[in-house]
C-alpha positions in Angstrom: -0.5 0.5 -0.3 1.0 3.9 -0.7 0.9 6.4 1.9 -0.9 9.7 1.1 -2.5 12.6 2.9 -4.8 14.9 2.4 -4.6 18.4 3.6 -6.0 21.7 3.8 -3.9 25.4 2.0 -5.4 28.3 3.5 -4.9 31.0 -0.1 -3.9 34.7 0.3 -7.4 35.0 -1.3 -9.2 33.3 1.8 -10.3 29.9 0.3 -9.4 26.8 1.1 -7.9 23.7 -1.4 -8.7 20.7 0.0 -5.8 18.3 -1.5 -4.2 14.4 -1.8 -1.4 13.5 -1.9 2.2 10.9 -1.8 4.5 13.5 -1.2 3.1 15.9 1.4 6.4 18.2 1.0 7.0 18.3 -2.8 3.5 19.2 -3.1 2.8 22.4 -0.1 5.7 22.8 -1.9 4.5 23.9 -5.3 2.7 26.9 -5.0 5.2 28.2 -3.1 7.5 27.5 -6.1 5.2 28.1 -8.8 6.5 25.1 -10.5 2.6 23.0 -10.4 -0.2 24.6 -12.6 -3.5 25.5 -10.6 -5.8 27.2 -8.3 -3.0 27.2 -5.2 -0.3 28.6 -8.2 -2.3 31.6 -8.7 -3.2 32.4 -5.0 0.0 32.4 -3.7 0.9 32.5 -0.6 -0.1 29.3 0.7 -0.4 28.2 4.2 -0.8 24.6 5.3 -3.7 24.4 7.5 -4.5 20.5 8.3 -3.1 17.8 7.5 -4.0 14.2 7.8 -1.9 11.0 7.2 -2.9 7.9 6.0 -1.7 4.5 5.5 -3.7 3.8 1.9 -4.1 6.1 -1.3 -8.0 4.9 -1.9 -8.9 6.0 1.2 -7.8 9.3 1.3 -8.6 9.7 -2.0 -12.4 9.1 -0.1 -11.9 11.3 2.6 -10.4 14.4 -0.2 -13.5 13.9 -2.2 -15.9 14.2 0.5 -14.1 16.8 3.1 -14.0 18.6 -0.7 -17.9 19.0 -0.3 -17.9 20.4 3.0 -18.6 23.7 3.3 -16.4 26.3 4.7 -17.6 26.8 7.7 -17.5 22.4 8.9 -13.5 23.2 6.9 -12.6 25.1 10.0 -14.3 23.2 12.2 -12.1 20.6 11.1 -9.2 22.6 11.1 -9.6 23.6 14.7 -11.0 20.0 15.9 -14.2 21.4 16.7 -15.6 18.2 16.4 -18.8 18.5 17.6 -19.8 21.0 15.5 -18.8 19.1 12.6 -21.5 16.4 14.2 -23.6 19.9 14.0 -23.1 20.7 10.8 -23.6 17.1 9.5 -27.1 17.0 10.8 -30.5 18.8 8.5 -30.9 21.9 9.5 -34.5 19.7 9.4 -32.7 17.8 12.0 -31.3 20.9 13.3 -35.1 22.6 13.9 -36.2 20.4 15.6 -34.0 19.8 17.8 -33.8 23.1 19.2 -37.5 23.0 19.2 -37.7 19.9 21.5 -34.4 21.4 23.9 -37.4 24.3 24.1 -40.3 22.1 24.9 -37.9 20.4 27.7 -37.2 23.6 29.5 -40.8 25.1 29.4 -42.5 21.7 30.5 -39.3 22.0 33.0 -41.3 23.7 36.1 -37.3 24.4 38.4 
């Protein structure tokens, strides 16, 4: 199996770039050197803000695809390590509203 990393880069324009690589040092150096054309090369300087390693490149690719679909807020929660917020943001709006209504009803019913 080939070891791989999934990473999030903060670009100079404030956007996040999610990627996957088998050569983390080389891949992170590319935008700084201007040797790799693409999204990050036009948004230099960049900063590595999150990284995770995987023993299996296929698992890393799967995680990269999931993270690319996440909202900015959810990516920021991951960067900060706020797993409770990630869980909250993963729920649908309808589910969050039902949970909040249930909590309000419990507060109203509590006589203390």
